[in-house]
C-alpha positions in Angstrom: -68.7 83.3 202.2 -69.4 85.6 205.1 -69.8 89.3 205.2 -70.3 91.1 208.5 -71.3 94.8 208.7 -70.7 96.9 211.8 -70.5 100.6 212.7 -74.1 101.7 212.4 -76.0 103.7 214.9 -77.9 106.9 215.7 -76.4 110.1 214.6 -77.6 113.7 214.3 -77.9 115.4 210.9 -74.5 116.6 209.8 -72.7 113.9 211.7 -70.5 111.1 210.6 -70.3 107.3 210.8 -67.9 104.8 209.5 -69.3 101.4 208.5 -67.1 98.3 208.2 -67.7 95.1 206.3 -65.5 92.2 207.3 -65.2 89.4 204.8 -64.2 85.8 205.1 -64.5 82.5 203.3 -63.3 83.7 199.9 -60.3 85.4 198.2 -61.4 88.9 199.2 -58.8 90.7 197.1 -60.2 89.1 193.9 -63.6 90.7 194.2 -65.2 94.1 194.0 -67.5 95.0 196.8 -70.6 97.2 197.0 -72.6 98.9 199.7 -76.3 99.0 199.4 -79.0 100.5 201.6 -82.7 100.0 202.1 -84.9 102.5 203.7 -88.3 101.5 205.2 -90.8 100.9 202.4 -88.2 101.3 199.6 -86.1 99.1 197.5 -82.5 98.3 197.9 -80.3 101.2 196.6 -76.7 101.0 195.5 -74.5 103.4 197.6 -70.9 102.7 196.6 -68.8 100.2 194.7 -65.0 99.6 194.9 -62.9 97.5 192.6 -60.9 94.5 193.8 -57.7 96.6 193.9 -59.4 99.7 195.3 -58.3 101.8 192.3 -61.8 102.3 190.9 -64.7 103.6 193.1 -68.2 104.5 192.0 -70.7 106.5 194.0 -74.1 107.7 192.9 -75.0 111.4 193.0 -77.1 111.3 196.2 -74.0 110.4 198.2 -71.1 111.7 196.1 -69.0 114.1 198.0 -70.3 112.9 201.3 -69.5 109.2 201.3 -66.2 107.5 200.7 -65.5 103.8 200.1 -62.2 102.2 200.8 -60.7 98.8 201.4 -57.9 97.1 203.2 -57.2 93.8 201.5 -54.7 92.8 204.2 -57.6 93.0 206.7 -60.3 91.6 204.4 -62.4 94.7 205.2 -64.2 97.4 203.3 -65.2 100.7 204.9 -67.8 103.3 204.1 -67.1 106.7 205.6 -70.3 108.7 205.7 -70.0 112.4 206.4 -72.6 115.2 206.5 -75.3 112.7 207.1 -78.9 113.6 206.3 -82.2 112.2 207.4 -82.7 110.6 204.0 -79.6 108.5 204.6 -81.5 106.6 207.3 -81.6 102.9 206.2 -80.2 99.5 206.8 -76.8 99.3 205.0 -75.6 96.0 203.5 -72.4 94.9 201.9 -72.4 92.6 198.9 -69.5 90.7 197.4 -68.9 87.3 195.8 -72.6 86.7 195.4 -73.3 87.1 199.1 -74.9 89.7 201.4 -74.2 90.6 204.9 -76.9 90.9 207.6 -77.0 94.7 207.5 -76.4 97.5 210.0 -78.9 100.1 210.9 -78.1 103.8 210.3 -80.5 106.3 211.7 -80.0 110.0 211.2 -82.2 112.1 213.4 -82.1 115.0 215.8 
């Protein structure tokens, strides 16, 4: 199982980023996938979850209305669209599926 995140970077407050998580080594379309984040000095926090078919999506209140999770099972990829970013969104973002974690991608929101 391999999960590879990409798309992180430095963005100003109010800006947008789209993260991608490319999966391989398992039957991607059979598994739900979640995005987590970890800010410096804090624990890992669930950001979004999408079901195997993409029909069901769950996002916690801190990101609801600003973040969108989607998936393309033909490409074995899940996306996290992040809009109206805030300084408190600064963290390393990880994807998790099939019992495995990616290496993470850094998102920094700063002016």
